[in-house]
N, C-alpha and C positions, 0 to 999 in steps of 0.2 A: 040561448040557441037549442032547439031541441035536438035528440041523441038522433033523430034520423037525418035530419039536414045536415049535423055535424059528420055522419059517415057519408053520406053522399058528398059533400065536399073533401073528405079524405079518397073516397075513390077516385074523384077526379083529380086530385092533385098527386096523385102516385101515378095514374094512368099519363099526365102530360110528365110526369117525372121520368116514368120509363120512356117517353117517344123522345124526350130528351138525350138521353143516354144513347138510345139506337142512332137518332141523328149526330151525337161526337162520335160514337165508333164508325159510322158509316165516312162521316170527314176524313177521320183519320186513313181508313182504309182497313180498318179493323174486321176480318170476319168475326160472327159469333153464331151459335146456337141459342134458340130460345124456347125455355119450355114453361108453360104456362100449367098451375096445380092450384090446389087449395092453399091458403094464407099458411104461410110458414113465419111463426113468429120466434123461434128457438130451435135449436138443435134438434131435439125430442121429435118436434114437427117436421124438421127437415128430413131427418132420418127416414120418414115414410113417404116423403113425396122428392127425394133424389134416386130412389128404386130406379136403376137404369140409366142414369146419367153419369156417364163415364168422365169425371172430373173429380180435382180434390175440393171436395166443398171446405168453405171459410166461412169463421166466425169471425165478426165485427164487433169490436168493442169500442166504444166513444167514450173517453176518459177525460177527465180534467185534473190538474193540479192541486195541491190543497189551496193557492190563494184563490183559485178560479179563473186564473188571467191565461192558462194556456191551456190548450186541449188538444187530445191527441187521436188518432184513430188507429187501434192495433187489430192485426190481420193474421190470423192464424189458423191451422187446420181445425174442421170443427172437431176431430178427435182429442186435440190437446188440452190438459186442464193449465190456466195460466195462474200465475204467482205474480200478483201484481207488485208485491216487493221486489222481487229479484227483475220484474221487467222495468220498475220506477229507478232501479239502480243503474241498468242499461241507458235509460233516456237521459238520465243525470238528473233527476228528481226524486224529492223524497217521497211522500205520501201521494198516491193515485186514488182515485176514487170514481164511479159511475157518473158521468154528466146528467145531467135531469133532462126530460123531454123537452122544457123551453130550448137548453142548450144546443142538443141535438137538431133542433128545430130552423133555431137561427143561423146555424153554422154549418150545417149539410143540406136542411131542407128537407128532412124525412122524420118520420113519426117512428117512436120504439117499433122493433118487430121488425121493420125494414132497414136497418142499418146497413150499409154499403158503402166500398169505397167509390162508387158512382155517384154519391153525393157532394163529393169535391167540386164536381163541377158548379155547384150552388154556392162554394167558397171562393168568391171573386178575388177577397182579400190575401189568401193563402193563410190565413189565420192556423188552421188545422195541421198538426204534423203526423205525418203518416208513419208509422212505424211495421215491418213487415217482417213475419218470421222468417228466417233464411231457410228453412226447410222446404218452404212454399217454393222458392227457387227451383228447385229439381222436378217439379211437377210439371208436366208438358202441358196440363190443361186444368184451368181452375174454373169454380162456378163461384157467381154471387148474385144478387138481387138486385133489378137495375132500379133501385130505389121504390121497387113494389114488391111486398112480400107474396104475391100472387105470381109469381115470373121468377125464373132463374135464366142467367144467362152463361153460356160456356167459352169461354176463349183460350187463347194460348197462352201460358204465361209470360211469352215475350211480347204479346201483344199487349196484355195488363200491362207492365213495364213501360211501354210506349204512352199509353193512356196515363198512367201517372206523371210521365215527363211532361206530358202536355197540360196537364192540372197544373204543374209548376209548386205544388207545396213540396216541403222540405219532408224527405222520404230517406229513412233509416233500416236498415235491417239488422234485426237482435236475433238472440238465440234464447226461444222461449221453453 
C-alpha cells in the first residue's frame, strides 16, 4: 500500500472515530466544545494549538504490563511528569511499558498521536483498564482528542466521568 493511500485511510478513520465520539456524547446528553487545529501528536504540539482553550489539557498514555496481557490507559494533566514505576505500584503491577501501535489500534482503535479516552468506545470487551490522576477531578473542564489529533473537545469533568461510566471499563483514580 502506498503512503498516500495509507494517509487517506487514516484521515477517513480519524474522521469516522471523531463522529462516533460526538454521537456517543450526544446520546449521553453531554455538551462539549469542538476545536479544530493542526495535528497534535504530543504535548509540545498541543501547547501551540491549545492557546485560548480554557480547560485542563490531558496526556493519555497507553501502557501494557510486562507479560503483555493487560493494557492500561493513564490519563494525567499535560504538565505532569509520569514516573511509571510509581504508577505501576499503584496499579498493582510490576513493570509497565508503552504499548505498541498495533496494540493501540487493536484495543482503542486509534493511531499513535491520537490516544484518547474516547478510544474506549472501540473496546467493546472492556479490556483496557483506565487510571485517572486524582488531581484531574478538581478541574472543572478537561480536554481530549476525539480520536482525531486535528481536533480537541472540551467537556466538564463530571460529564467525562459519566462517559467513563457508560464505557464500563474498570476505572481507578491514582496519585501521579
